[in-house]
N, C-alpha and C positions, 0 to 999 in steps of 0.2 A: 777627417784626414786617416787614411788607412794605415794599418801596422806595419813597421817596417819589416822587410824580408831579408833573409840572408842572400846576399849577391853571389855567393860560389865563385869557382874561379874558371868556370869554362869562357874558351875563347868568345868573341861577341858573334861571329859567324859560325858556331857550331848549332845544331839544330837541337831544340829541346822539345820534347815531347808530353811533358805534364802539361795536362790542361787542354783545352781547346780554344783556339784563337777566335773563331767563328761563333763561341759561345760565350765571349767576354772574359773579362780577367779582373783586376781591381778596378778599372776604370773602363770605360767605353773609349775614352781617346785621352793620349797623354802628350802634350804640347811641351816642347822645349823652346824656352824663351818668352819670358813675361814683358816683351816691349809691344809696341803698336801693333804689329801683325798676331802676335800670341795671345794677347789680352783680348784682344777683338774677338778672334775665333772662338776663345772659352766662352765669352759672353754670348756670343749668337748659337753656338753650339749648346751650350747649357739651356738656354732659353728654349731651345726645340727639343729637350728632354734628354740631353746627352750628359752622361757623368764624366767629368773631365778633372785630369791633374794637371795644372799650370805650372811647369818647373822654370825656376828661375836660379841661375848660378850665384847671383849675387845675393848676400845676406839683407842688403840694405833695401826695404821698400820704397825709398825716394831714389835709388838709383836711375840715372838717366843716361843717354846716349849724347856724346858729347860733339862728335864731328858730322854734323848734319845741316842743312840749309834751313831747318827749323822752320818750313814752310809746308803746308797741307794743300794741295792742288783741289780745286772745285768737284774733280769726279768723286772724291771721297766725301762729299758734304752729306749725301743721302746715308752713307753709312754711320758717321757720326750722330746724325739725327736717330738713326735706328737705335744705336745702344745708348741713347739718351744724354750724351755729352756735350750737346750743344749749350746748355744754359751754363753748365759749370766752366765752359771755356770762356762763354762771353763774361761770367762772374769773374775770372782769373785774368781778365784783361788781353785775352786773344784778340788780335787783329783781324778784321773781314780784309783778305789780300786783294789787290787789285796789281795793275802793272803798266808800264811803260818801258819801252826798249828803244836804245839808241841804234842806230844803223847808219851807214853812210849818207842815206838819203833824208835824213833826219830821225825825228822822234816817232814811233810808233804810239799811239795814245787812245786806247780803246775806250769808247764810252758808249752807253746805251742809247739806243736811236731814241729820238724825240717822241715823247708819249708812249714809248715802249717799256718793258720791264726792265729791271735791273740787271746788270750782268750776272750769271752765276758766281758764286765765290767760296773759296775755302778760307782757311784762317792760317796767320802767321804766329806761332806762339813757341816760346823755348822749349826744348825738351826736358829741361829741369822743372818745367811748370806741367807740361803734357804727360810725360811718361808716368808719374807719380799718380794722376789723375785716372789715367786709364786702366792702371794697374789697381788701383783701389776700387775701381768699378767692378773690374773683374773679379776681385776678391770677397766683394759682397754679394755675388750673384749667386742664388741658389744653385747648386750641382757642381761649381766649381770649388777646387781646392788648391789655393796658392802656396806652393811648396817653396820657400824662398831657399838660399843655400843648396840648392839640389843641381848638380851639374851632371850631364849626361856622359858617361864613359864607355859606352857600348850599347850594343841593341841586343835583343833576344830574337831568337828567328825559330820559326814552327813551320816545318813542310815547305821551307821555300819563301816564307813570308816574314815581315817584320812582325812582330808579337810582343812587342815591349821593349823597355830601357833598362839599362845598368845605370844607376846613379851613386855619383859619391855626395853625401849628407853631411852635416854636421855631426850626426849620431853613427857614421858610418856608411859602408855600402847597403845596396837594397837595389831589388828589382820591382819594378811596376811594370805589370802587364796590361795590355789594352788592345781593343781590336784595331785601332788606327794611332798610330805614331805621327805626329806633325811636326817637322823641323821648322821653326820661327827664329833661328838662332843666328840670322845675319848671313853676309856675303862668305864669309869662312865658316859655313855651316859645320859642325860637328856632326849632326845627324846625317847629313848627305854624305861626308867623309865615311862614316861607319857604315852605311848603305853601299858605299861603293856606286853612288849616281854619278855617271859622267859628267864632267865639268867643262864646258866652253869658255875659255878667256880672251878677251878681246883687247888689245892695246889702246890705252887712252893716251895720247900724246900731249895732253895737257896735264898741268899739275896745280894743286890748289891750295890756298891759304886762306883762313877767316879768322876774324875777330868781332869782338861785340863793343859796341859803342853806345854810350848814354848822352843823350842830347844832342843828336845828331840829325839836324833837319833836313829832310827831302823835299823836293818840288812836289807841292800838294800833298805831302805826307805819303805818297805812292810809292810801291815798290818798285825798283828800278833795275834794268840789265842792260850791259853795254856790249853789244855785238862788234869785235873791233877787228875781226878777220886776220889771224885767227885765234886772238886774245878774246878773253872773256872777264866780266866782272859783275857782279849784282850786290844790290844793297836792299834789303828787307827790313822795315819796322815790324819789332816784336812787341811783346808785353813789357809793362815796367818802363817804357820809353827807352827801350834797348834796341838797336838795328845792328842785325847781322850783315856784316861787310866782307866780301869775299872776292878773291882775284883768281882766276883761272888760265893763266899764261900757257904760251908754246912753252915747251921744255926746252927751246933754245934759249929761254931765260932761266932756266934753272941754276946755271952757275953763279950769276949775279945774286941770286936769292939765296943759295948756300953759303955765299961770302958774307952778305949782310941782309939778314932776314928782316928787320924790321926798317932798315933803311929802304929795300928794295919794295916791300909791301906798300910802305907810305908814299914813296915817290911813285909808284902804278898809281896809286887812287888819285893822288894829286894831279895825275896827267890825264884823267879822265874827261870828257866832254861834260860839262855842268857838274864837275867833280863835287862829292859830299864834302863839307868843310871839316873835315877830320883833325885840322891842326887846334879847332876849338872847341871839338867834343872831348868827353871822357872816356878813354879806353877800359873796360872793366873786365879784359879777359886777355889771356896770352894769346899770341898768334899762334894758331895750330893749324895743322893740315896734313897733307900726304903728297910725297913726289910719286906714287906708284899707285893707281887708282883703276885697275881694270873693269871693264864691264863682264859681268859673269852671268852666263845662262845654262840652266839645269832643267832636264825633265822634271817637271813638278810632281811625279808620282811614280810609286814602284808597289808592288804587292804589300798591301799593309801600311804605306806610307805617304804622306804627303807634305810638299815643302811650298811654304807661302812667304810673301814679301821678299827680303832680299836674299834670302835661301834658295829661292827658286830664280830670280833675276833681279840683278843689281844693275841698275843704270847709272848714265853719267852724272856727277852730281851738279854738274851745270845748270840740267833741266829742274831740278828740284821737285823730281818726281817719287821719289823712294818711298816717304810719308803716305801720300795719296794710294800708291800702290799696294802698300802693306795692309792699308784698310780694305782697299777693295779686293785683294785677293783671299783675304781672311772671310769675307762676306761671300765671295763666289764658293770656297770651302764648304762653308757652314750650310749653304742653300744645296748645295749637291749632295753632301755626304750625312747630314744628320739624321735622317731615317736609318739608313743602313749603319751608321755607326751604333745608334742605338739597338741594333739588333732587329731591323724591321726592314730588310732589303738586301741587295746586294753589294757589296762595299766596292768590289772591283769594278762593276757599272759606275757607280756612284763616282769613283775616282776618275774614271775615263771621262766621265761628264766635266769634270773640274778641269781635266788637263786639256781638253778640247777648249773649254772656254779661256782659260790661261793662255793657251797657244794663239787663238783667235783674236784675242784682245789685245794682248801685248807685244807679240812677235814683231808686227809690222813698225811699232815704236822703238822696237831695239833695235832692228836692222837699220833705221834711220839714225839713231844715236849711234850707232857702232861706226857708221861712215863718217858722221860728223866730228867723231871721236879723234879722226886722223889731224885735227887741228889744221885743217884747210879752208881756203876762201869759201864763200857760197857758190853753190854752184847754179848753172844758169835758171833751174826752175825756183830755187831760192831767191836769186836776185830778183826774179820777176815778182814773187809773192812779197818778199819784204819791201822792196820799192814801192809797190802798190797798195801796201799797209799804210805805209808814211803817208802816201797820199790821200787816202780814201776811208773814211769812217766805216763804211760795211766792211771792207776788206779789213782793216784792223779788227773790226769784231771776230770775223772769220779765223783770225792770227787768233785771238784770244781764246776761242773755244779749242783751239788744237793745243794750245799751250796749256789751258786748263785740263787737258785731256779728256775732254768731252767729246771730241771727233776724232778720228784717226788719220793716219797719213794719208790712206786711199781718198778719204772725203777732202781735206785739207789740199790735197794736189789735185784734185779731181780735174778732168778737161774744162768742165764748165768754171770751176776757181781759176784755172790758169788762162782762160780765154778772157773772162772778166779782169784779171790783172793785167795781160797784154793790152786790153782795150783802155784801161785806167793810165797806164805808162804810156800809151801811144797819144794820148789826149794831153798829157803832162809835158809842158815845154821844158826841153832839156833833159830828155830821158837817160841820156849816157853819163853815168855816174862818175866822179872824180875819185881820188885816191880815197881811202877812209884814213879818219882821223885816228891817230894811236897814241897810247900814252907814251909820255917821256921816257926815254930808257933811264 
């Protein structure tokens, strides 16, 4: 761990000229945020020969994120494998996730093809289990200094570039200089704010509440999602026999929830088709949530700066993609910048590669999520695909690959996929759907 330095009193946007950012500083990379994205990036960068300071504003190494879907989509499985976390997750009781989705056409139930391989999977695991595991893995990685109780209070700039951070620590203020500063500090990223990165916020016209229940049986033990057009709900079984149960209604229902949160939450769940038997289960948490959770998009790079996880892009929580994308974006960053961050290449070009991959991979998903966050019914293309997936196993698998973020919207809604869906629906008797089932008010 490096020796603390005096922070001084200069404004964070003033230039400083001592030292040369391209020649390095205290570290090669400093990462703000030691949760999923930050810890993963630290591990992968350090394994590639980069000196990393991993800062966490909280002092407790067991700290964890509370408001979360507690689910990791299958797209992040290779990243978990690369950082060596799979055995620890299995030992901790993380469940391999699967899915079934309720629609007005019935249940979509993806299954592996007869004689074919298993469907790809991620994990359902509570953040109280996951966050300490991945943070400890980062702390034990050679080349990573985990600095707890270190909160970024500003940025150091040098010649128009970000060249380090100012931090508040248990021992006072200090400056940590580095070739690259990484913001892994969530949707309200302080690093992005200090860097004056433009932020686009898209309204989410649903609100959400969740609670944890023990001994809540689900059909087949499978994670379940209800598409009620426009309301949503999901139940994900997790480690230690705990199921995360969430409701995401249209904001038109908000007055009732504000008047009686517990009663409205429980009544909403009781009214779901094949409702989980919550009255016979033990609720082991408070009902928590948010009435305003916009979708946030930022440019993921600036000179000397990169954003990963929710700091770069915050999706709609109803899709449960945040954990998976946190791990993936950390991996993309490490692949793109590691040599340059260690002083063996052009950092600006490396950051441009990361930005291109981030934009190409995630922008289409975000655009679709932004549109669906308007709490609207399915559009014609979605009706076509969801109806076909409820009627055909191959189409259900196709939808599963999209939900797992293993294929993008363009492939999911490709002309070929839409044509197959149309043919399936034409063959199915009674194609015209009736009104969707809705929870009781």
